[in-house]
N, CA, C and O atoms as a Tripos MOL2 file, in Angstrom:
@<TRIPOS>MOLECULE
protein
  272   271    68     0     0
PROTEIN
NO_CHARGES

@<TRIPOS>ATOM
      1 N         129.1130   63.5300  100.4740 N.3       1 MET1
      2 CA        129.7620   64.2920   99.3100 C.3       1 MET1
      3 C         129.9620   65.6820   99.6880 C.2       1 MET1
      4 O         131.0020   66.2400   99.3400 O.2       1 MET1
      5 N         129.0220   66.3420  100.4070 N.am      2 TRP2
      6 CA        129.1610   67.7740  100.7870 C.3       2 TRP2
      7 C         130.3330   67.7700  101.8350 C.2       2 TRP2
      8 O         131.1650   68.6770  101.8410 O.2       2 TRP2
      9 N         130.3690   66.8120  102.6460 N.am      3 ASN3
     10 CA        131.3780   66.8050  103.6960 C.3       3 ASN3
     11 C         132.8110   66.8070  103.0690 C.2       3 ASN3
     12 O         133.7490   67.5220  103.4230 O.2       3 ASN3
     13 N         132.8060   65.8380  102.0320 N.am      4 GLY4
     14 CA        134.1180   65.6860  101.2300 C.3       4 GLY4
     15 C         134.5810   67.0760  100.7380 C.2       4 GLY4
     16 O         135.7160   67.4870  100.9790 O.2       4 GLY4
     17 N         133.6860   67.7730  100.0540 N.am      5 ARG5
     18 CA        134.0620   69.0730   99.4570 C.3       5 ARG5
     19 C         134.4340   70.0510  100.5370 C.2       5 ARG5
     20 O         135.4250   70.7540  100.3360 O.2       5 ARG5
     21 N         133.7730   70.1780  101.6390 N.am      6 LYS6
     22 CA        134.1360   70.9460  102.7040 C.3       6 LYS6
     23 C         135.4650   70.7270  103.2260 C.2       6 LYS6
     24 O         136.2600   71.6360  103.4640 O.2       6 LYS6
     25 N         135.7230   69.2690  103.4300 N.am      7 LEU7
     26 CA        137.0370   68.8780  103.9570 C.3       7 LEU7
     27 C         138.2230   69.2650  102.8920 C.2       7 LEU7
     28 O         139.2890   69.7000  103.3280 O.2       7 LEU7
     29 N         138.0350   69.1140  101.6410 N.am      8 ASN8
     30 CA        138.9000   69.3460  100.6520 C.3       8 ASN8
     31 C         139.1890   71.0060  100.7110 C.2       8 ASN8
     32 O         140.3350   71.4400  100.5990 O.2       8 ASN8
     33 N         138.1820   71.7640  100.8740 N.am      9 ARG9
     34 CA        138.2960   73.2570  101.0070 C.3       9 ARG9
     35 C         139.0720   73.5130  102.1750 C.2       9 ARG9
     36 O         139.9410   74.3760  102.0550 O.2       9 ARG9
     37 N         138.9290   72.8830  103.4070 N.am     10 GLN10
     38 CA        139.6760   73.1890  104.4560 C.3      10 GLN10
     39 C         141.2270   72.7210  104.2520 C.2      10 GLN10
     40 O         142.1650   73.3610  104.7260 O.2      10 GLN10
     41 N         141.3580   71.6940  103.5950 N.am     11 ILE11
     42 CA        142.7860   71.1770  103.2320 C.3      11 ILE11
     43 C         143.4220   72.1020  102.3970 C.2      11 ILE11
     44 O         144.6260   72.3170  102.5420 O.2      11 ILE11
     45 N         142.7560   72.6860  101.5270 N.am     12 LYS12
     46 CA        143.3680   73.7550  100.6480 C.3      12 LYS12
     47 C         143.8630   74.9120  101.5700 C.2      12 LYS12
     48 O         145.0400   75.2630  101.6610 O.2      12 LYS12
     49 N         142.8180   75.4550  102.2350 N.am     13 GLU13
     50 CA        143.0650   76.6180  103.1220 C.3      13 GLU13
     51 C         144.2280   76.3780  104.0700 C.2      13 GLU13
     52 O         145.0440   77.2680  104.3100 O.2      13 GLU13
     53 N         144.2930   75.1630  104.6040 N.am     14 LEU14
     54 CA        145.4520   74.8010  105.5520 C.3      14 LEU14
     55 C         146.7280   74.7220  104.8400 C.2      14 LEU14
     56 O         147.7500   75.1510  105.3750 O.2      14 LEU14
     57 N         146.7430   74.2130  103.6900 N.am     15 ASN15
     58 CA        147.9020   74.1990  102.9060 C.3      15 ASN15
     59 C         148.4960   75.5800  102.5130 C.2      15 ASN15
     60 O         149.7050   75.8110  102.4870 O.2      15 ASN15
     61 N         147.5190   76.4760  102.2090 N.am     16 ASN16
     62 CA        147.9970   77.8240  101.8470 C.3      16 ASN16
     63 C         148.5050   78.6020  103.0650 C.2      16 ASN16
     64 O         149.3290   79.5090  102.9460 O.2      16 ASN16
     65 N         147.9660   78.2040  104.2900 N.am     17 GLN17
     66 CA        148.4080   78.7470  105.6120 C.3      17 GLN17
     67 C         149.8250   78.2530  105.8200 C.2      17 GLN17
     68 O         150.7270   79.0370  106.1160 O.2      17 GLN17
     69 N         150.0300   76.9010  105.6590 N.am     18 ILE18
     70 CA        151.3910   76.3530  105.7880 C.3      18 ILE18
     71 C         152.3830   76.9770  104.9720 C.2      18 ILE18
     72 O         153.4580   77.3580  105.4360 O.2      18 ILE18
     73 N         152.0240   77.1060  103.6360 N.am     19 ASP19
     74 CA        153.0480   77.8850  102.6300 C.3      19 ASP19
     75 C         153.3320   79.2190  103.1860 C.2      19 ASP19
     76 O         154.5150   79.5570  103.2300 O.2      19 ASP19
     77 N         152.3750   80.0770  103.6450 N.am     20 SER20
     78 CA        152.5340   81.3620  104.1550 C.3      20 SER20
     79 C         153.4800   81.4150  105.3690 C.2      20 SER20
     80 O         154.4520   82.1700  105.4050 O.2      20 SER20
     81 N         153.1540   80.6000  106.3260 N.am     21 LEU21
     82 CA        154.0290   80.4160  107.4900 C.3      21 LEU21
     83 C         155.3290   79.9570  107.1710 C.2      21 LEU21
     84 O         156.2970   80.4260  107.7690 O.2      21 LEU21
     85 N         155.4760   78.9990  106.2020 N.am     22 GLN22
     86 CA        156.8490   78.5110  105.8890 C.3      22 GLN22
     87 C         157.6990   79.5910  105.2850 C.2      22 GLN22
     88 O         158.8900   79.6220  105.5930 O.2      22 GLN22
     89 N         157.2050   80.4780  104.4560 N.am     23 SER23
     90 CA        157.9630   81.5220  103.8120 C.3      23 SER23
     91 C         158.3270   82.6050  104.9120 C.2      23 SER23
     92 O         159.4090   83.1920  104.8990 O.2      23 SER23
     93 N         157.3900   82.8180  105.8200 N.am     24 LYS24
     94 CA        157.7240   83.7070  106.9040 C.3      24 LYS24
     95 C         158.6750   83.0870  107.7900 C.2      24 LYS24
     96 O         159.4570   83.8640  108.3360 O.2      24 LYS24
     97 N         158.7830   81.8590  108.0560 N.am     25 TYR25
     98 CA        159.8080   81.1460  108.9120 C.3      25 TYR25
     99 C         161.1250   81.2680  108.1590 C.2      25 TYR25
    100 O         162.1370   81.4790  108.8270 O.2      25 TYR25
    101 N         161.2240   81.1490  106.7230 N.am     26 ASN26
    102 CA        162.5000   81.1910  106.1370 C.3      26 ASN26
    103 C         162.9980   82.5420  106.1900 C.2      26 ASN26
    104 O         164.1850   82.6930  106.4770 O.2      26 ASN26
    105 N         162.2510   83.5810  105.9520 N.am     27 ALA27
    106 CA        162.6120   84.9620  106.0300 C.3      27 ALA27
    107 C         163.0440   85.3040  107.4210 C.2      27 ALA27
    108 O         164.0340   86.0260  107.5420 O.2      27 ALA27
    109 N         162.4400   84.8860  108.4510 N.am     28 ASP28
    110 CA        162.8930   85.1000  109.8210 C.3      28 ASP28
    111 C         164.2380   84.3380  110.1330 C.2      28 ASP28
    112 O         165.0880   84.8370  110.8700 O.2      28 ASP28
    113 N         164.3800   83.1800  109.5720 N.am     29 SER29
    114 CA        165.6240   82.3380  109.7860 C.3      29 SER29
    115 C         166.7820   83.2260  109.1880 C.2      29 SER29
    116 O         167.7800   83.4920  109.8580 O.2      29 SER29
    117 N         166.6120   83.6480  107.9610 N.am     30 ILE30
    118 CA        167.6390   84.4200  107.2150 C.3      30 ILE30
    119 C         168.0370   85.6160  108.1560 C.2      30 ILE30
    120 O         169.2100   85.8650  108.4350 O.2      30 ILE30
    121 N         166.9560   86.3360  108.6230 N.am     31 ARG31
    122 CA        167.1640   87.5560  109.4980 C.3      31 ARG31
    123 C         167.9930   87.1460  110.8740 C.2      31 ARG31
    124 O         168.9780   87.7580  111.2870 O.2      31 ARG31
    125 N         167.5480   86.2860  111.3360 N.am     32 LEU32
    126 CA        168.2320   85.7200  112.5840 C.3      32 LEU32
    127 C         169.6450   85.3530  112.4190 C.2      32 LEU32
    128 O         170.4890   85.6990  113.2460 O.2      32 LEU32
    129 N         169.9430   84.6250  111.3150 N.am     33 SER33
    130 CA        171.3650   84.3060  111.0250 C.3      33 SER33
    131 C         172.1640   85.6200  110.7280 C.2      33 SER33
    132 O         173.3500   85.7070  111.0440 O.2      33 SER33
    133 N         171.5160   86.6010  110.1380 N.am     34 GLU34
    134 CA        172.2950   87.7770  109.8350 C.3      34 GLU34
    135 C         172.6080   88.5670  111.2310 C.2      34 GLU34
    136 O         173.6960   89.1010  111.4440 O.2      34 GLU34
    137 N         171.6390   88.5740  112.0540 N.am     35 LEU35
    138 CA        171.9400   89.1770  113.4210 C.3      35 LEU35
    139 C         172.9240   88.4270  114.1810 C.2      35 LEU35
    140 O         173.6630   89.0530  114.9400 O.2      35 LEU35
    141 N         173.0400   87.0520  114.0670 N.am     36 GLU36
    142 CA        174.0340   86.3380  114.7050 C.3      36 GLU36
    143 C         175.3730   86.6340  114.1130 C.2      36 GLU36
    144 O         176.3450   86.5860  114.8670 O.2      36 GLU36
    145 N         175.5250   86.9040  112.9800 N.am     37 ARG37
    146 CA        176.7300   87.0630  112.3040 C.3      37 ARG37
    147 C         177.2620   88.4220  112.3530 C.2      37 ARG37
    148 O         178.4740   88.6340  112.3920 O.2      37 ARG37
    149 N         176.3030   89.4270  112.3540 N.am     38 ASN38
    150 CA        176.6970   90.8080  112.0360 C.3      38 ASN38
    151 C         176.2820   91.6840  113.2910 C.2      38 ASN38
    152 O         175.1060   92.0410  113.3580 O.2      38 ASN38
    153 N         177.0670   92.0120  114.1750 N.am     39 PRO39
    154 CA        176.5110   92.8720  115.3290 C.3      39 PRO39
    155 C         175.9960   94.2890  114.8710 C.2      39 PRO39
    156 O         175.1610   94.9370  115.5000 O.2      39 PRO39
    157 N         176.5480   94.6570  113.7950 N.am     40 GLY40
    158 CA        176.1340   95.9800  113.2790 C.3      40 GLY40
    159 C         174.5660   95.9100  112.8760 C.2      40 GLY40
    160 O         173.8830   96.9340  112.9040 O.2      40 GLY40
    161 N         174.0490   94.7080  112.5150 N.am     41 ALA41
    162 CA        172.6580   94.5840  112.2340 C.3      41 ALA41
    163 C         171.8390   94.9410  113.4370 C.2      41 ALA41
    164 O         170.7890   95.5650  113.2910 O.2      41 ALA41
    165 N         172.2740   94.5700  114.6310 N.am     42 ILE42
    166 CA        171.3720   94.8520  115.7950 C.3      42 ILE42
    167 C         171.3550   96.3540  115.9690 C.2      42 ILE42
    168 O         170.3210   96.9020  116.3480 O.2      42 ILE42
    169 N         172.4270   97.0290  115.7170 N.am     43 GLU43
    170 CA        172.5370   98.3700  115.8920 C.3      43 GLU43
    171 C         171.6050   99.1130  114.7910 C.2      43 GLU43
    172 O         170.9240  100.0910  115.0980 O.2      43 GLU43
    173 N         171.6290   98.6170  113.6040 N.am     44 LYS44
    174 CA        170.6880   99.0560  112.5520 C.3      44 LYS44
    175 C         169.3430   99.0740  112.8970 C.2      44 LYS44
    176 O         168.6510  100.0870  112.8040 O.2      44 LYS44
    177 N         168.8800   97.8310  113.3540 N.am     45 ILE45
    178 CA        167.4520   97.7760  113.8510 C.3      45 ILE45
    179 C         167.0810   98.6140  115.0340 C.2      45 ILE45
    180 O         165.9430   99.0760  115.1200 O.2      45 ILE45
    181 N         168.0090   98.8370  115.9710 N.am     46 ALA46
    182 CA        167.7850   99.7010  117.0950 C.3      46 ALA46
    183 C         167.5470  101.1090  116.6070 C.2      46 ALA46
    184 O         166.6470  101.8120  117.0680 O.2      46 ALA46
    185 N         168.3340  101.4800  115.7120 N.am     47 ARG47
    186 CA        168.2730  102.8890  115.1490 C.3      47 ARG47
    187 C         167.0230  103.0850  114.3650 C.2      47 ARG47
    188 O         166.3570  104.1000  114.5680 O.2      47 ARG47
    189 N         166.6450  102.1990  113.4860 N.am     48 GLU48
    190 CA        165.5600  102.3680  112.5480 C.3      48 GLU48
    191 C         164.1780  102.1880  113.3040 C.2      48 GLU48
    192 O         163.2420  102.9690  113.1290 O.2      48 GLU48
    193 N         164.1240  101.1210  114.1420 N.am     49 ARG49
    194 CA        162.7350  100.8440  114.6650 C.3      49 ARG49
    195 C         162.5070  101.5790  115.9670 C.2      49 ARG49
    196 O         161.4080  102.0540  116.2540 O.2      49 ARG49
    197 N         163.5770  101.6620  116.7550 N.am     50 TYR50
    198 CA        163.3140  102.1980  118.1060 C.3      50 TYR50
    199 C         164.0290  103.5940  118.3090 C.2      50 TYR50
    200 O         164.1800  104.0770  119.4320 O.2      50 TYR50
    201 N         164.4130  104.1460  117.2690 N.am     51 PHE51
    202 CA        165.0230  105.5050  117.3020 C.3      51 PHE51
    203 C         166.1060  105.6850  118.3460 C.2      51 PHE51
    204 O         166.1880  106.7780  118.9070 O.2      51 PHE51
    205 N         166.8860  104.7740  118.6360 N.am     52 MET52
    206 CA        167.9040  104.7460  119.4790 C.3      52 MET52
    207 C         169.1550  105.4210  118.9530 C.2      52 MET52
    208 O         169.3640  105.2580  117.7510 O.2      52 MET52
    209 N         170.0050  106.1350  119.6230 N.am     53 LYS53
    210 CA        171.1290  107.0130  119.1960 C.3      53 LYS53
    211 C         172.2600  106.7660  120.0560 C.2      53 LYS53
    212 O         172.1720  106.1050  121.0900 O.2      53 LYS53
    213 N         173.3570  107.3130  119.6160 N.am     54 THR54
    214 CA        174.6190  107.3670  120.4720 C.3      54 THR54
    215 C         174.5810  108.7670  121.1300 C.2      54 THR54
    216 O         173.8290  109.6550  120.7310 O.2      54 THR54
    217 N         175.4470  108.9070  122.1690 N.am     55 ASP55
    218 CA        175.3750  110.1570  122.8220 C.3      55 ASP55
    219 C         175.6580  111.4690  122.1250 C.2      55 ASP55
    220 O         175.1820  112.5420  122.4970 O.2      55 ASP55
    221 N         176.5200  111.3010  121.0180 N.am     56 ASP56
    222 CA        176.8020  112.4770  120.1810 C.3      56 ASP56
    223 C         176.0400  112.6410  118.9290 C.2      56 ASP56
    224 O         176.4560  113.2690  117.9550 O.2      56 ASP56
    225 N         174.7780  111.9770  119.0180 N.am     57 GLU57
    226 CA        173.8280  112.1900  117.7570 C.3      57 GLU57
    227 C         172.6400  112.8860  118.2160 C.2      57 GLU57
    228 O         172.2960  112.9580  119.3960 O.2      57 GLU57
    229 N         171.9870  113.4300  117.1610 N.am     58 ASP58
    230 CA        170.5620  113.9480  117.2990 C.3      58 ASP58
    231 C         169.7110  113.3390  116.1740 C.2      58 ASP58
    232 O         170.1120  113.2050  115.0180 O.2      58 ASP58
    233 N         168.5480  112.9980  116.6040 N.am     59 ILE59
    234 CA        167.6440  112.3960  115.7310 C.3      59 ILE59
    235 C         166.4940  113.3120  115.2400 C.2      59 ILE59
    236 O         165.8250  113.9420  116.0590 O.2      59 ILE59
    237 N         166.2670  113.3880  113.9410 N.am     60 PHE60
    238 CA        165.2590  114.2200  113.4450 C.3      60 PHE60
    239 C         164.2410  113.3870  112.6720 C.2      60 PHE60
    240 O         164.6100  112.5810  111.8180 O.2      60 PHE60
    241 N         162.9680  113.5830  112.9740 N.am     61 MET61
    242 CA        161.9380  112.7150  112.3950 C.3      61 MET61
    243 C         161.2820  113.6730  111.5040 C.2      61 MET61
    244 O         160.8080  114.7210  111.9420 O.2      61 MET61
    245 N         161.2320  113.3040  110.1000 N.am     62 LEU62
    246 CA        160.6030  114.0310  109.0690 C.3      62 LEU62
    247 C         159.2480  113.4210  108.7810 C.2      62 LEU62
    248 O         159.0750  112.2030  108.8280 O.2      62 LEU62
    249 N         158.3240  114.2500  108.4940 N.am     63 SER63
    250 CA        156.9570  113.8190  108.0990 C.3      63 SER63
    251 C         156.5200  114.2600  106.7080 C.2      63 SER63
    252 O         156.9520  115.3190  106.2520 O.2      63 SER63
    253 N         155.6810  113.4940  106.0160 N.am     64 ASP64
    254 CA        155.2510  113.8680  104.6970 C.3      64 ASP64
    255 C         153.8410  114.4410  104.7850 C.2      64 ASP64
    256 O         153.1780  114.4920  103.7490 O.2      64 ASP64
    257 N         153.3560  114.8510  105.8690 N.am     65 ASP65
    258 CA        152.1650  115.4530  106.0960 C.3      65 ASP65
    259 C         152.0460  116.8930  105.3530 C.2      65 ASP65
    260 O         153.0140  117.6520  105.3150 O.2      65 ASP65
    261 N         150.9500  117.1780  104.8370 N.am     66 ASN66
    262 CA        150.7880  118.4900  104.0880 C.3      66 ASN66
    263 C         150.2770  119.5540  105.0920 C.2      66 ASN66
    264 O         149.9590  120.6620  104.6590 O.2      66 ASN66
    265 N         150.1920  119.2970  106.2910 N.am     67 ASN67
    266 CA        149.7590  120.3940  107.2590 C.3      67 ASN67
    267 C         150.7850  121.4060  107.3720 C.2      67 ASN67
    268 O         151.9450  121.1630  107.7030 O.2      67 ASN67
    269 N         150.2690  122.6880  107.0540 N.am     68 GLU68
    270 CA        151.1900  123.7460  107.2810 C.3      68 GLU68
    271 C         150.8690  124.6610  108.2980 C.2      68 GLU68
    272 O         151.6250  125.6010  108.5450 O.2      68 GLU68
@<TRIPOS>BOND
     1     1     2 1
     2     2     3 1
     3     3     4 2
     4     3     5 am
     5     5     6 1
     6     6     7 1
     7     7     8 2
     8     7     9 am
     9     9    10 1
    10    10    11 1
    11    11    12 2
    12    11    13 am
    13    13    14 1
    14    14    15 1
    15    15    16 2
    16    15    17 am
    17    17    18 1
    18    18    19 1
    19    19    20 2
    20    19    21 am
    21    21    22 1
    22    22    23 1
    23    23    24 2
    24    23    25 am
    25    25    26 1
    26    26    27 1
    27    27    28 2
    28    27    29 am
    29    29    30 1
    30    30    31 1
    31    31    32 2
    32    31    33 am
    33    33    34 1
    34    34    35 1
    35    35    36 2
    36    35    37 am
    37    37    38 1
    38    38    39 1
    39    39    40 2
    40    39    41 am
    41    41    42 1
    42    42    43 1
    43    43    44 2
    44    43    45 am
    45    45    46 1
    46    46    47 1
    47    47    48 2
    48    47    49 am
    49    49    50 1
    50    50    51 1
    51    51    52 2
    52    51    53 am
    53    53    54 1
    54    54    55 1
    55    55    56 2
    56    55    57 am
    57    57    58 1
    58    58    59 1
    59    59    60 2
    60    59    61 am
    61    61    62 1
    62    62    63 1
    63    63    64 2
    64    63    65 am
    65    65    66 1
    66    66    67 1
    67    67    68 2
    68    67    69 am
    69    69    70 1
    70    70    71 1
    71    71    72 2
    72    71    73 am
    73    73    74 1
    74    74    75 1
    75    75    76 2
    76    75    77 am
    77    77    78 1
    78    78    79 1
    79    79    80 2
    80    79    81 am
    81    81    82 1
    82    82    83 1
    83    83    84 2
    84    83    85 am
    85    85    86 1
    86    86    87 1
    87    87    88 2
    88    87    89 am
    89    89    90 1
    90    90    91 1
    91    91    92 2
    92    91    93 am
    93    93    94 1
    94    94    95 1
    95    95    96 2
    96    95    97 am
    97    97    98 1
    98    98    99 1
    99    99   100 2
   100    99   101 am
   101   101   102 1
   102   102   103 1
   103   103   104 2
   104   103   105 am
   105   105   106 1
   106   106   107 1
   107   107   108 2
   108   107   109 am
   109   109   110 1
   110   110   111 1
   111   111   112 2
   112   111   113 am
   113   113   114 1
   114   114   115 1
   115   115   116 2
   116   115   117 am
   117   117   118 1
   118   118   119 1
   119   119   120 2
   120   119   121 am
   121   121   122 1
   122   122   123 1
   123   123   124 2
   124   123   125 am
   125   125   126 1
   126   126   127 1
   127   127   128 2
   128   127   129 am
   129   129   130 1
   130   130   131 1
   131   131   132 2
   132   131   133 am
   133   133   134 1
   134   134   135 1
   135   135   136 2
   136   135   137 am
   137   137   138 1
   138   138   139 1
   139   139   140 2
   140   139   141 am
   141   141   142 1
   142   142   143 1
   143   143   144 2
   144   143   145 am
   145   145   146 1
   146   146   147 1
   147   147   148 2
   148   147   149 am
   149   149   150 1
   150   150   151 1
   151   151   152 2
   152   151   153 am
   153   153   154 1
   154   154   155 1
   155   155   156 2
   156   155   157 am
   157   157   158 1
   158   158   159 1
   159   159   160 2
   160   159   161 am
   161   161   162 1
   162   162   163 1
   163   163   164 2
   164   163   165 am
   165   165   166 1
   166   166   167 1
   167   167   168 2
   168   167   169 am
   169   169   170 1
   170   170   171 1
   171   171   172 2
   172   171   173 am
   173   173   174 1
   174   174   175 1
   175   175   176 2
   176   175   177 am
   177   177   178 1
   178   178   179 1
   179   179   180 2
   180   179   181 am
   181   181   182 1
   182   182   183 1
   183   183   184 2
   184   183   185 am
   185   185   186 1
   186   186   187 1
   187   187   188 2
   188   187   189 am
   189   189   190 1
   190   190   191 1
   191   191   192 2
   192   191   193 am
   193   193   194 1
   194   194   195 1
   195   195   196 2
   196   195   197 am
   197   197   198 1
   198   198   199 1
   199   199   200 2
   200   199   201 am
   201   201   202 1
   202   202   203 1
   203   203   204 2
   204   203   205 am
   205   205   206 1
   206   206   207 1
   207   207   208 2
   208   207   209 am
   209   209   210 1
   210   210   211 1
   211   211   212 2
   212   211   213 am
   213   213   214 1
   214   214   215 1
   215   215   216 2
   216   215   217 am
   217   217   218 1
   218   218   219 1
   219   219   220 2
   220   219   221 am
   221   221   222 1
   222   222   223 1
   223   223   224 2
   224   223   225 am
   225   225   226 1
   226   226   227 1
   227   227   228 2
   228   227   229 am
   229   229   230 1
   230   230   231 1
   231   231   232 2
   232   231   233 am
   233   233   234 1
   234   234   235 1
   235   235   236 2
   236   235   237 am
   237   237   238 1
   238   238   239 1
   239   239   240 2
   240   239   241 am
   241   241   242 1
   242   242   243 1
   243   243   244 2
   244   243   245 am
   245   245   246 1
   246   246   247 1
   247   247   248 2
   248   247   249 am
   249   249   250 1
   250   250   251 1
   251   251   252 2
   252   251   253 am
   253   253   254 1
   254   254   255 1
   255   255   256 2
   256   255   257 am
   257   257   258 1
   258   258   259 1
   259   259   260 2
   260   259   261 am
   261   261   262 1
   262   262   263 1
   263   263   264 2
   264   263   265 am
   265   265   266 1
   266   266   267 1
   267   267   268 2
   268   267   269 am
   269   269   270 1
   270   270   271 1
   271   271   272 2
@<TRIPOS>SUBSTRUCTURE
     1 MET1         2 RESIDUE 1 A MET
     2 TRP2         6 RESIDUE 1 A TRP
     3 ASN3        10 RESIDUE 1 A ASN
     4 GLY4        14 RESIDUE 1 A GLY
     5 ARG5        18 RESIDUE 1 A ARG
     6 LYS6        22 RESIDUE 1 A LYS
     7 LEU7        26 RESIDUE 1 A LEU
     8 ASN8        30 RESIDUE 1 A ASN
     9 ARG9        34 RESIDUE 1 A ARG
    10 GLN10       38 RESIDUE 1 A GLN
    11 ILE11       42 RESIDUE 1 A ILE
    12 LYS12       46 RESIDUE 1 A LYS
    13 GLU13       50 RESIDUE 1 A GLU
    14 LEU14       54 RESIDUE 1 A LEU
    15 ASN15       58 RESIDUE 1 A ASN
    16 ASN16       62 RESIDUE 1 A ASN
    17 GLN17       66 RESIDUE 1 A GLN
    18 ILE18       70 RESIDUE 1 A ILE
    19 ASP19       74 RESIDUE 1 A ASP
    20 SER20       78 RESIDUE 1 A SER
    21 LEU21       82 RESIDUE 1 A LEU
    22 GLN22       86 RESIDUE 1 A GLN
    23 SER23       90 RESIDUE 1 A SER
    24 LYS24       94 RESIDUE 1 A LYS
    25 TYR25       98 RESIDUE 1 A TYR
    26 ASN26      102 RESIDUE 1 A ASN
    27 ALA27      106 RESIDUE 1 A ALA
    28 ASP28      110 RESIDUE 1 A ASP
    29 SER29      114 RESIDUE 1 A SER
    30 ILE30      118 RESIDUE 1 A ILE
    31 ARG31      122 RESIDUE 1 A ARG
    32 LEU32      126 RESIDUE 1 A LEU
    33 SER33      130 RESIDUE 1 A SER
    34 GLU34      134 RESIDUE 1 A GLU
    35 LEU35      138 RESIDUE 1 A LEU
    36 GLU36      142 RESIDUE 1 A GLU
    37 ARG37      146 RESIDUE 1 A ARG
    38 ASN38      150 RESIDUE 1 A ASN
    39 PRO39      154 RESIDUE 1 A PRO
    40 GLY40      158 RESIDUE 1 A GLY
    41 ALA41      162 RESIDUE 1 A ALA
    42 ILE42      166 RESIDUE 1 A ILE
    43 GLU43      170 RESIDUE 1 A GLU
    44 LYS44      174 RESIDUE 1 A LYS
    45 ILE45      178 RESIDUE 1 A ILE
    46 ALA46      182 RESIDUE 1 A ALA
    47 ARG47      186 RESIDUE 1 A ARG
    48 GLU48      190 RESIDUE 1 A GLU
    49 ARG49      194 RESIDUE 1 A ARG
    50 TYR50      198 RESIDUE 1 A TYR
    51 PHE51      202 RESIDUE 1 A PHE
    52 MET52      206 RESIDUE 1 A MET
    53 LYS53      210 RESIDUE 1 A LYS
    54 THR54      214 RESIDUE 1 A THR
    55 ASP55      218 RESIDUE 1 A ASP
    56 ASP56      222 RESIDUE 1 A ASP
    57 GLU57      226 RESIDUE 1 A GLU
    58 ASP58      230 RESIDUE 1 A ASP
    59 ILE59      234 RESIDUE 1 A ILE
    60 PHE60      238 RESIDUE 1 A PHE
    61 MET61      242 RESIDUE 1 A MET
    62 LEU62      246 RESIDUE 1 A LEU
    63 SER63      250 RESIDUE 1 A SER
    64 ASP64      254 RESIDUE 1 A ASP
    65 ASP65      258 RESIDUE 1 A ASP
    66 ASN66      262 RESIDUE 1 A ASN
    67 ASN67      266 RESIDUE 1 A ASN
    68 GLU68      270 RESIDUE 1 A GLU
């Protein structure tokens, strides 16, 4: 009886994990298809995440810190 409850709890946890991973997979699939269809999306990611720039640009990073 205790083993049955323990196994049911494990099944519930695993099903929750499956749901979480499935939603992440769906989001990643949508993002991948966007990258494949739109070359500008790759540039956007490079600029936002990796602070890449073209030769004629300057990048300024702003901070919300209250240090003066």
